[in-house]
C-alpha positions in Angstrom: 100.5 74.8 97.1 97.1 76.3 97.6 95.4 77.3 100.9 92.7 74.6 101.3 91.3 72.2 104.0 93.9 70.6 106.2 96.8 72.8 105.0 98.9 74.7 107.5 99.1 78.4 106.5 101.5 81.1 107.7 100.7 84.7 106.9 101.1 88.3 107.8 98.3 90.8 108.0 97.4 94.3 109.0 93.8 94.5 110.4 92.0 97.8 110.3 88.5 98.9 111.0 86.2 99.5 108.0 88.9 99.9 105.2 92.6 100.2 104.6 92.7 103.7 106.2 90.7 102.8 109.3 91.9 102.5 112.8 94.6 99.9 113.3 93.2 96.9 115.3 96.1 94.4 115.0 99.3 93.8 113.0 101.0 90.5 112.6 104.4 90.5 110.9 106.8 87.9 109.5 108.8 87.6 112.7 105.7 86.0 114.4 103.3 85.2 111.7 99.7 84.0 112.1 99.9 80.2 111.7 96.7 78.1 111.5 95.2 75.0 109.9 92.8 76.0 107.2 89.3 74.5 107.1 88.8 73.8 110.8 86.1 76.4 111.2 88.2 78.4 113.7 88.5 81.6 111.6 85.9 84.2 111.0 83.9 83.1 107.9 84.8 86.2 105.8 88.5 85.7 106.4 88.4 82.0 105.6 86.5 82.7 102.3 89.0 85.3 101.2 92.2 83.3 101.8 90.9 80.1 100.4 92.9 79.0 97.3 95.7 81.7 97.8 99.2 80.4 97.4 102.6 81.1 99.0 103.7 84.6 98.0 100.2 85.9 97.3 99.3 89.3 98.6 95.7 90.0 99.7 93.5 92.9 100.7 89.9 92.4 101.5 87.1 93.7 103.6 84.8 91.6 105.7 81.3 92.9 106.7 80.5 92.7 110.4 77.9 89.9 109.8 80.7 87.7 108.3 83.2 88.6 111.0 82.1 88.8 114.7 78.5 89.5 114.0 76.3 92.5 114.4 76.3 94.3 117.8 73.5 92.8 119.8 71.9 94.9 122.5 70.7 91.8 124.2 74.4 91.0 124.8 74.4 93.8 127.4 73.2 92.9 130.8 73.0 94.4 134.3 74.2 92.0 137.0 73.9 92.5 140.8 76.9 94.3 142.2 77.0 91.6 145.0 78.7 89.3 142.4 81.8 91.5 142.7 81.7 91.7 146.5 83.6 89.7 149.0 82.0 89.9 152.5 80.1 93.0 151.4 83.2 94.8 150.1 83.5 95.6 146.4 86.6 94.0 144.7 87.8 97.2 143.0 90.6 95.4 141.3 88.2 93.3 139.3 85.1 95.6 139.2 86.2 98.6 137.2 85.0 100.0 134.0 86.9 98.6 131.0 87.9 95.3 132.7 87.3 92.1 130.9 85.9 89.6 133.4 85.4 85.9 132.9 81.9 84.8 133.8 79.9 81.6 133.8 76.2 81.2 133.2 73.8 78.8 135.1 74.7 76.0 132.6 78.4 76.3 133.4 79.3 77.9 130.0 82.2 80.3 130.2 82.3 83.7 128.5 83.9 87.1 128.9 82.2 90.4 129.6 83.5 93.9 129.6 82.4 96.1 132.4 80.9 99.3 130.9 79.2 101.0 134.0 78.9 100.6 137.7 76.3 102.0 140.1 75.4 101.2 143.7 73.2 98.2 142.8 74.4 96.9 139.4 77.3 96.4 137.1 76.6 96.7 133.4 78.5 94.2 131.3 78.8 93.9 127.5 79.1 90.3 126.4 79.5 91.1 122.7 82.8 90.4 121.1 84.9 93.6 121.1 84.8 93.6 117.3 81.0 92.9 117.0 79.3 95.4 114.7 82.5 96.4 113.0 83.5 95.9 109.4 87.1 94.7 109.1 89.8 95.1 106.5 92.7 92.7 106.1 95.9 93.4 104.1 98.8 91.0 104.1 100.6 88.1 102.4 100.8 84.4 102.5 104.3 83.3 103.7 103.9 79.6 103.5 101.4 76.8 102.8 102.3 73.2 103.7 100.7 69.8 104.3 99.6 69.2 107.9 101.5 66.5 109.8 99.7 63.4 111.0 99.8 64.7 114.5 98.3 68.1 113.5 95.5 66.3 111.6 94.8 64.1 114.6 95.0 66.7 117.4 94.4 69.9 115.5 96.8 72.9 115.2 96.3 75.6 117.7 96.8 78.8 115.8 99.3 81.3 117.0 100.3 84.8 116.2 101.9 87.8 117.7 103.2 86.9 121.2 100.4 84.4 122.1 98.7 81.3 121.0 95.1 80.4 120.4 94.2 81.0 124.1 93.4 84.5 123.0 90.1 83.4 121.5 90.5 86.1 118.9 89.0 84.0 116.1 91.2 85.5 113.3 
């Protein structure tokens, strides 16, 4: 059976930056494979294009340019926000407000998104709202473990992908 729309796919992969010899980003093995319903638009475009029409047992290795993955790095995705946002009664919350922390935020329209704190000064906190893999070319190497028909319930409610030790709450997009 081929990987195509509305098929449930299980696969393994090793994700590295740039090429096969690049820095390891993530590895998913057969003990906890990446399981998803193909064709729902929840995967990065370059990944979906490259696994389309593969079959159970097929190995794959391909690179995805940043533009077809998480997009190019956007300097407009970096913003300075008032430090007061991270204060409670004038005291800075140092558990939340520290360089490297990923902080859930909400804009004026109520939209939720995450930002990484990259710098802190007396008046402002610099936050990067780009995806952590934005601007990076990616390389995937793995194999297709299984391809099956989706159940009626999966077609009706969707299949929340899962891999590693978590489910689609990760927002990882791959």
